[in-house]
C-alpha positions as CSV (number, residue, x, y, z in Angstrom):
1,X,-22.1,30.5,-246.1
2,X,-22.9,31.8,-249.8
3,X,-23.5,36.4,-250.0
4,X,-26.9,37.1,-250.2
5,X,-27.6,38.9,-253.9
6,X,-27.0,42.9,-253.8
7,X,-30.1,45.0,-256.5
8,X,-27.9,48.2,-257.0
9,X,-30.2,50.9,-257.9
10,X,-29.0,53.6,-260.7
11,X,-30.5,56.7,-261.1
12,X,-30.3,58.7,-264.4
13,X,-28.1,61.8,-264.5
14,X,-29.2,65.6,-264.2
15,X,-32.0,66.5,-267.4
16,X,-32.7,70.1,-267.8
17,X,-36.2,69.1,-266.5
18,X,-34.9,67.4,-263.3
19,X,-32.8,70.3,-262.8
20,X,-36.1,72.9,-262.7
21,X,-38.0,70.3,-261.3
22,X,-40.6,69.7,-264.1
23,X,-42.5,66.3,-263.9
24,X,-40.4,64.2,-266.4
25,X,-41.8,60.6,-267.0
26,X,-42.5,59.6,-270.7
27,X,-41.2,62.4,-272.7
28,X,-37.5,61.5,-273.7
29,X,-34.9,64.3,-273.1
30,X,-31.5,63.6,-272.5
31,X,-29.0,65.0,-270.2
32,X,-27.2,68.2,-269.8
33,X,-23.8,68.5,-269.7
34,X,-23.8,68.3,-266.3
35,X,-25.7,65.2,-266.2
36,X,-23.4,63.4,-268.5
37,X,-20.8,64.2,-266.2
38,X,-22.5,62.8,-263.3
39,X,-22.3,59.5,-264.9
40,X,-19.7,59.8,-266.2
41,X,-18.3,59.7,-262.2
42,X,-20.4,57.1,-261.3
43,X,-18.1,54.4,-263.3
44,X,-15.2,54.5,-260.8
45,X,-17.5,54.4,-258.0
46,X,-19.5,51.4,-259.6
47,X,-16.3,49.8,-260.3
48,X,-15.6,50.0,-256.9
49,X,-18.6,48.6,-256.0
50,X,-19.1,46.2,-258.6
51,X,-15.1,45.1,-258.5
52,X,-16.4,41.8,-256.5
53,X,-19.2,40.5,-258.2
54,X,-20.6,41.6,-261.5
55,X,-23.8,41.9,-261.7
56,X,-25.4,39.3,-263.6
57,X,-28.0,41.1,-264.8
58,X,-28.0,45.1,-266.2
59,X,-31.5,46.4,-266.8
60,X,-32.0,50.1,-268.2
61,X,-35.2,51.9,-268.5
62,X,-35.9,52.5,-272.6
63,X,-35.9,56.7,-272.2
64,X,-32.4,57.5,-273.3
65,X,-31.2,59.3,-269.8
66,X,-31.9,56.1,-268.5
67,X,-30.0,54.2,-271.1
68,X,-26.9,57.4,-271.6
69,X,-26.4,57.2,-268.0
70,X,-25.8,53.4,-267.7
71,X,-23.4,53.6,-270.9
72,X,-21.9,56.7,-269.3
73,X,-21.2,55.4,-265.8
74,X,-19.6,51.9,-268.1
75,X,-22.2,49.8,-268.0
76,X,-23.6,49.6,-271.7
77,X,-22.1,46.1,-272.6
78,X,-24.9,43.6,-272.3
79,X,-27.5,46.1,-271.0
80,X,-30.5,44.9,-271.8
81,X,-33.9,47.5,-272.0
82,X,-36.7,46.5,-269.1
83,X,-39.9,48.6,-270.4
84,X,-41.3,48.6,-266.5
85,X,-38.0,50.7,-265.1
86,X,-39.7,53.6,-267.4
87,X,-40.6,56.5,-265.0
88,X,-43.9,57.4,-263.5
89,X,-46.4,58.7,-266.1
90,X,-47.5,61.9,-264.8
91,X,-50.3,62.3,-267.6
92,X,-52.0,65.6,-267.3
93,X,-49.1,66.8,-264.9
94,X,-45.9,65.8,-267.4
95,X,-43.5,68.9,-267.9
96,X,-44.5,70.6,-265.0
97,X,-44.2,71.7,-261.8
98,X,-45.5,71.1,-258.3
99,X,-45.6,74.4,-256.9
100,X,-47.9,74.7,-260.7
101,X,-50.0,71.8,-260.0
102,X,-50.9,73.2,-256.6
103,X,-52.1,76.3,-258.0
104,X,-54.9,74.5,-259.7
105,X,-55.2,71.7,-256.5
106,X,-54.0,72.8,-253.5
107,X,-52.6,69.9,-251.6
108,X,-51.7,67.4,-254.8
109,X,-49.8,64.5,-253.2
110,X,-47.9,62.3,-256.2
111,X,-48.1,59.7,-254.0
112,X,-51.0,59.6,-252.8
113,X,-53.0,61.1,-256.2
114,X,-51.5,60.2,-258.6
115,X,-52.2,61.8,-261.9
116,X,-54.9,62.4,-264.1
117,X,-54.7,60.5,-267.5
118,X,-51.8,59.1,-265.9
119,X,-50.3,56.8,-263.5
120,X,-51.1,56.7,-259.8
121,X,-49.0,54.7,-257.6
122,X,-51.0,51.5,-257.8
123,X,-49.8,51.2,-261.0
124,X,-45.7,52.2,-260.4
125,X,-46.3,49.0,-257.7
126,X,-47.4,46.8,-260.0
127,X,-44.8,47.0,-262.5
128,X,-42.0,47.5,-259.6
129,X,-42.7,44.1,-258.5
130,X,-42.5,42.6,-262.0
131,X,-39.3,43.8,-261.9
132,X,-38.8,42.7,-258.1
133,X,-39.4,39.0,-259.5
134,X,-37.6,39.3,-262.1
135,X,-34.4,40.2,-260.0
136,X,-34.7,38.0,-257.2
137,X,-35.4,35.0,-259.8
138,X,-31.6,36.3,-261.7
139,X,-29.3,34.3,-259.4
140,X,-27.0,37.0,-257.7
141,X,-26.4,41.1,-258.4
142,X,-28.4,43.2,-260.4
143,X,-27.8,46.9,-261.4
144,X,-30.8,48.8,-262.8
145,X,-30.5,52.5,-263.8
146,X,-33.9,53.7,-263.5
147,X,-35.2,57.5,-262.2
148,X,-36.5,59.0,-258.8
149,X,-40.1,58.8,-258.9
150,X,-40.2,54.8,-259.8
151,X,-37.0,54.3,-257.9
152,X,-38.6,55.2,-254.4
153,X,-41.6,53.0,-255.2
154,X,-39.5,50.1,-256.0
155,X,-37.6,50.2,-253.0
156,X,-40.5,50.5,-251.0
157,X,-41.9,47.2,-252.7
158,X,-39.0,45.6,-252.1
159,X,-39.2,46.0,-248.7
160,X,-43.1,45.2,-248.5
161,X,-44.4,48.5,-247.8
162,X,-47.6,50.3,-250.2
163,X,-46.1,51.8,-252.9
164,X,-47.2,55.0,-251.8
165,X,-44.6,54.6,-248.9
166,X,-42.2,55.6,-251.5
167,X,-42.9,59.2,-250.2
168,X,-40.4,58.8,-248.0
169,X,-37.5,58.1,-249.9
170,X,-35.7,60.9,-251.6
171,X,-33.9,60.3,-254.6
172,X,-31.0,62.8,-256.3
173,X,-29.3,62.6,-259.9
174,X,-26.8,59.9,-260.5
175,X,-27.4,58.7,-257.0
176,X,-26.2,54.9,-256.3
177,X,-28.1,53.1,-253.8
178,X,-28.0,49.6,-252.8
179,X,-31.0,46.9,-251.5
180,X,-30.3,44.0,-250.1
181,X,-30.8,41.2,-247.5
182,X,-30.0,41.0,-244.0
183,X,-30.0,37.1,-242.2
184,X,-31.3,35.8,-245.7
185,X,-34.4,36.3,-248.0
186,X,-37.0,36.6,-246.4
187,X,-35.6,40.1,-244.7
188,X,-35.1,42.7,-247.3
189,X,-33.6,45.5,-246.3
190,X,-31.9,48.9,-247.7
191,X,-28.1,48.4,-247.6
192,X,-27.2,52.0,-249.0
193,X,-29.7,55.0,-249.8
194,X,-29.4,58.0,-252.6
195,X,-25.7,57.8,-252.3
196,X,-23.7,60.9,-254.3
197,X,-20.5,61.0,-252.7
198,X,-18.6,60.0,-256.0
199,X,-20.4,63.8,-257.2
200,X,-18.3,65.8,-254.7
């Protein structure tokens, strides 16, 4: 029986804004020193994970925090930059925290309300769906290096859920998640989520 393909989703390492919980969409900021250490710790974990079947495709968001994470994790060779993997465009909320947004818009929720001047969950869902179509056509295992909120929507869309349901899938920096199937490709599942044991 042929093994079903897997999609490994890796979130980038820590940045100064992720550390302070500021919405970091299109702002192209680097990893912190701690974030670079996190990315380096991904290397042995991914070597074990990918030891039996090398991915036929490695994609990364064009933002430097994702590209640098892929490089430090040992996946830079042959990596392709994919603009659809870019993080949520937070528009007017770029660089500020949820607590600060709530001072002016009490009760605001990203996945429900989206961002003025930026994207909403449906916009991210369209990008995630294009990525999924590309990955399912790849014919083997795939690894992608992306961002927290985008990857949460990606997981929801993989399962056939509305993109807003990504709110249920929290994701830490430098976490590894694996999406796959149960019996066949008509039954998408989450095989691993938010695994950070390699950072301990």
